[in-house]
Every structure is written in structure tokens, then in C-alpha cells.
C-alpha positions, 0 to 999 in steps of 0.5 A: 933582899938587898942586891949585894947578897944576890952575888953571894947566894946566887940561884941558891937564895930560895933554899937558904935557911935565912931567906926561906925561913924569913919568907915563911914567917912573913906568910904566916904573920900575914894570916888568911886576910886575902892580899891583892896587890903588893908594893914592895919598896926597896925590893931588890931581887924582888924575891918576897914579892915572888914568894907571895905572888906564887903562893897567895892570892895576890894578883898583881905587884910593884917592885920599886928600887932606886938601883933598878937601871930602867923601869920593866915589866914582867910576870910571875906565876902569870901575874903582872909584876912592874919593876920601878925605879919610883912610884907616885901612888898605887892602890895596894893592899899590901906594902912590904918593907923588907930590911929597907928602913935601916938603910936610910937616914930618915926612916920615918919620913920614908916610911911616911911618904909611902903611907900617903901613896896607898889607900886606907886599909892598907896593910904594912909588913916591915922588917929590920935588923934587930939590936945595936949591940949586935952591929958588926961589919956586915952591917957596914958592908950593907950600909945600915945607919942602925939596928932597931928594938921591937919598941922603937920599930912599932914607935916608927910605925906609929908616928908614921900614922900606922896602927900597930897589929902585931910585932915580934922578934924571929931566929930566937934559937939562932940569936945566941949563936949570932950573938956569939960570933958577932960579940966575941973576937973570934980570930983576925978581923977582916980588914974590910967590912963583908956580908956574913950571909954565905952559902952553907954546907946542906947539913948546916943549912938544914939544921938552920931551917929546922931550928927556925920551923920550931920556932915559927909557931910561937913567933908571935909572942916572942918580943925578947929577942931575935935576929930580925923584928917583925912588924905588921901594921895597917893605914887607919 
């Protein structure tokens, strides 16, 4: 997750509808294929890696982010977790790029660089924000460069040398709400860009999680609309 959003959610991140539902979708998309070693690019707090280390067969993980002040090592669920500012190569079988590609000018170059750092057979799970028409101050606050359609993300994956296994949108039931809030001028516009992520009343948070859980079984066939784009690919 973006480190800017840690200050907003704090210790409640694991219960926030957006991140909890996204982590659940990530696990579902990965399926039953065993995971051993995780490489999490642009990991920020490492939220998604922590989720997998505590809930899957993964035995070790590397979180890479240029925002870390120093390299460090710790454990999660008794499993080694390494925080690194950069990495040359690693024997990972799962590479995560969760909301990363939209932050860089050369998304293809970044993805290709990490495709070259891992062995053949490694899977890549990527998410990016969907639809340029939803661009708002939220994107500017997070320093995004662009938003994507599903075909655009899949094209980047293929150009990087990956074989696309599955692609889908998620949060389709929340999409109309977000579209209305972003496309219609409601009230005075904030003078400076800011994140639209916030802590919700428990009832609102539960409602949004419920909407996402209803959608989850059908996520794999949703190529129409949503807020994030998911793409699962493999290095040949």
C-alpha cells in the first residue's frame, strides 16, 4: 500500500473495507497454487505480503521500496521478511506489484526489469487504478501518472514478456458510487489534492465489505468495470 495512506488509516488498515476486500480478492485470484517465496515491489507497509505470509504456504518474503530509510530484516508469523531499498535478483515464485505501475513514467520498463530478476515460472500479480475518466485529486495526491483499462494492463504485461493468465476488474458494485462522487461536482472542491481514502463509520465499512464479498465469486469474469484492475500473469 502507499505509505501516504498509512497516516490516514493507521492500525485500522486490516479492517478497512478497501484493503481487506482487496487482500481477499488477491488470495482468491492466486488460487490453490502453493506460494513459497514472495517478492513485493513498491511494497510500502508490506500489508499484502503480511496477509499472504500469515494465510498461505509462503515461507519467506522480500519487500522492496525506495522509500525505506535502510535495509532491515524481521519475521511475520515466524517467517523471514526482508525489507530492501533495491534488489538484484531473487528466487521468488510470486511477484506482487500492488498499485505500483501507475506511479512511474515507464511502467513497462519497471515491470520488465523485475521479470528479468526472477526465474521462469514465477507468477506476477498486479493491480492498478481503473479508468482515466475517474482521475481526481486522489490520484494527484498519490502522485499517479495514469489510470488503466484491463486491456491496457494486460498489454503491458505481455510486452514485458509475461503470459497473461487472468485479468478482471473488482469493486464493480462500488463503482457507481465512486463514479458519482468523482464525476459530479458536489460542494466546493478542495484547494489541494487529497486522498479520498478515509476511516468510515463501522456500519458504512461493513456495508462496503458486504458489497465486495457479494461480488467476489463473480470477480473472475468481470471484464466490464470496477475500481482496481487485477492481472495475474506468468513468466514463461
